[in-house]
C-alpha positions as CSV (number, residue, x, y, z in Angstrom):
1,X,19.7,-14.6,-13.5
2,X,18.2,-17.2,-15.9
3,X,16.4,-20.3,-14.8
4,X,19.3,-22.5,-16.1
5,X,21.9,-20.5,-14.3
6,X,19.9,-20.7,-11.1
7,X,19.5,-24.5,-11.6
8,X,23.2,-24.9,-12.1
9,X,23.9,-22.9,-8.9
10,X,21.6,-25.1,-6.9
11,X,23.2,-28.3,-8.3
12,X,26.7,-27.0,-7.6
13,X,25.6,-26.2,-4.0
14,X,24.2,-29.7,-3.6
15,X,27.4,-31.2,-5.0
16,X,29.4,-29.1,-2.5
17,X,27.2,-30.2,0.4
18,X,27.2,-33.9,-0.5
19,X,30.9,-34.2,-1.2
20,X,31.9,-31.7,1.5
21,X,34.0,-29.2,-0.3
22,X,34.0,-25.4,-0.8
23,X,35.3,-23.0,-3.5
24,X,38.8,-22.9,-1.7
25,X,39.0,-26.7,-1.9
26,X,38.0,-26.6,-5.6
27,X,40.7,-24.0,-6.3
28,X,43.4,-26.2,-4.6
29,X,42.2,-29.3,-6.5
30,X,42.3,-27.5,-9.8
31,X,46.0,-26.7,-9.0
32,X,46.5,-30.5,-8.3
33,X,46.6,-30.2,-4.5
34,X,44.5,-31.5,-1.7
35,X,43.6,-28.6,0.5
36,X,44.5,-28.6,4.2
37,X,40.7,-28.6,5.1
38,X,40.2,-31.7,2.9
39,X,43.2,-33.4,4.5
40,X,41.6,-32.8,7.9
41,X,38.2,-34.0,6.8
42,X,39.7,-37.2,5.3
43,X,41.5,-37.8,8.6
44,X,38.3,-37.2,10.6
45,X,36.3,-39.5,8.3
46,X,38.8,-42.3,8.9
47,X,38.7,-41.7,12.7
48,X,34.9,-41.7,12.6
49,X,34.9,-45.0,10.6
50,X,37.2,-46.5,13.2
51,X,35.1,-45.4,16.2
52,X,31.9,-46.6,14.5
53,X,33.5,-50.0,13.7
54,X,35.0,-50.5,17.2
55,X,31.7,-49.3,18.8
56,X,29.8,-51.8,16.8
57,X,32.2,-54.6,17.7
58,X,31.9,-53.7,21.4
59,X,28.1,-53.9,21.1
60,X,28.5,-57.3,19.5
61,X,30.8,-58.4,22.3
62,X,28.4,-57.4,25.0
63,X,25.5,-59.0,23.2
64,X,27.6,-62.2,22.6
65,X,28.6,-62.5,26.2
66,X,25.1,-61.8,27.6
67,X,23.5,-64.2,25.1
68,X,26.0,-67.0,25.6
69,X,25.9,-66.5,29.3
70,X,22.1,-66.8,29.3
71,X,22.2,-69.8,27.0
72,X,24.9,-71.5,29.2
73,X,22.8,-71.0,32.4
74,X,19.7,-72.2,30.7
75,X,21.4,-75.2,29.1
76,X,23.3,-76.2,32.2
77,X,26.7,-75.6,30.5
78,X,29.7,-74.1,32.0
79,X,29.6,-70.3,31.5
80,X,33.4,-70.2,31.2
81,X,33.5,-72.7,28.4
82,X,30.7,-70.8,26.5
83,X,32.5,-67.5,27.0
84,X,35.8,-69.0,25.8
85,X,34.2,-69.9,22.5
86,X,32.6,-66.4,22.2
87,X,36.0,-64.8,23.1
88,X,37.8,-66.7,20.3
89,X,35.2,-65.8,17.8
90,X,35.2,-62.2,18.7
91,X,38.9,-61.9,18.7
92,X,38.9,-63.2,15.1
93,X,36.3,-60.6,14.2
94,X,38.2,-57.8,16.0
95,X,41.4,-58.9,14.1
96,X,39.6,-58.8,10.8
97,X,38.2,-55.4,11.5
98,X,41.6,-54.1,12.7
99,X,43.2,-55.3,9.5
100,X,40.6,-53.6,7.3
101,X,40.8,-50.3,9.2
102,X,44.6,-50.4,9.2
103,X,44.7,-51.1,5.5
104,X,42.2,-48.2,4.9
105,X,44.2,-45.9,7.2
106,X,47.4,-46.7,5.3
107,X,45.7,-45.9,2.0
108,X,44.4,-42.6,3.5
109,X,47.8,-41.6,4.9
110,X,49.5,-42.4,1.5
111,X,46.9,-40.3,-0.2
112,X,47.6,-37.4,2.2
113,X,51.4,-37.9,1.9
114,X,51.4,-38.1,-1.9
115,X,48.5,-35.8,-2.5
116,X,47.7,-37.3,-5.9
117,X,44.8,-35.4,-7.3
118,X,43.4,-36.8,-10.5
119,X,40.6,-35.4,-12.6
120,X,38.0,-36.7,-15.0
121,X,35.7,-34.8,-17.2
122,X,32.6,-35.9,-19.0
123,X,28.9,-36.3,-18.6
124,X,27.5,-37.0,-15.1
125,X,25.2,-40.0,-14.5
126,X,23.8,-41.9,-11.5
127,X,24.1,-45.7,-11.5
128,X,22.2,-48.1,-9.3
129,X,23.2,-51.8,-9.4
130,X,22.4,-55.0,-7.6
131,X,19.5,-57.0,-6.3
132,X,18.6,-56.8,-2.6
133,X,21.9,-55.2,-1.7
134,X,22.2,-52.3,-4.0
135,X,25.3,-50.3,-4.9
136,X,25.0,-46.7,-5.9
137,X,27.5,-44.8,-8.0
138,X,28.1,-41.2,-9.1
139,X,29.8,-41.4,-12.5
140,X,31.6,-38.8,-14.6
141,X,32.9,-40.0,-17.9
142,X,34.4,-43.5,-17.5
143,X,35.0,-43.1,-13.7
144,X,32.5,-44.4,-11.1
145,X,32.6,-43.3,-7.5
146,X,30.6,-45.2,-4.9
147,X,28.1,-43.1,-3.0
148,X,25.5,-43.8,-0.3
149,X,21.9,-44.5,-1.0
150,X,21.1,-41.1,0.7
151,X,23.5,-39.3,-1.7
152,X,22.1,-41.1,-4.6
153,X,18.5,-40.1,-3.9
154,X,19.5,-36.5,-3.1
155,X,21.3,-36.3,-6.5
156,X,18.4,-38.1,-8.3
157,X,16.1,-35.2,-7.5
158,X,18.1,-32.9,-9.7
159,X,18.6,-33.0,-13.5
160,X,22.2,-34.0,-13.7
161,X,22.3,-36.9,-16.2
162,X,24.3,-35.9,-19.1
163,X,25.5,-32.6,-17.6
164,X,29.2,-32.0,-18.2
165,X,31.4,-31.8,-15.1
166,X,34.9,-32.3,-13.9
167,X,35.5,-34.4,-10.8
168,X,38.7,-34.0,-8.8
169,X,39.5,-37.2,-6.8
170,X,42.3,-38.5,-4.6
171,X,44.4,-41.6,-5.3
172,X,44.9,-44.2,-4.0
173,X,41.9,-43.6,-1.6
174,X,39.6,-42.9,-4.6
175,X,37.7,-40.2,-2.7
176,X,35.8,-37.4,-4.5
177,X,37.4,-34.2,-3.5
178,X,35.3,-31.7,-5.6
179,X,33.1,-31.4,-8.6
180,X,33.0,-28.5,-11.0
181,X,30.0,-28.1,-13.3
182,X,30.8,-26.9,-16.8
183,X,28.6,-24.1,-18.1
184,X,25.6,-24.9,-20.1
């Protein structure tokens, strides 16, 4: 096996690991379908996001009540009045989070129901934008897909800029389903 073929195999393995797909998923995507395994992973990802969000909100709730209770006791204020203000603020925060999660869940379920698989081919590149709060993108041709900082730096370790690839992605959730490198 040549060095270039070995390098391509390592890059394809990395892409499969980062975007969580296998060859069976790739075959389904090439036929224009989302595989059953991908549907399950999308559903699990949404459930994980919801659990993480609600867990974070509960932590904020506990800290808010403990902090406001301590402040009320120290300041000589009524603890019930302080907690009422915290409760109203947290209810607004919970409502906002619920709306965002519900909207994201509707997009995910619509994606699963319609199963719209799109593809884009072209040169791959990594993009990093912003000041203090940076955004990271994996781009193929004219399409950009947001990725985590961890994924960005993992991909940055491999020579992928300019390599030709086809990305299969789901609409309307805009989730990368699979990536197929084109031969050198």
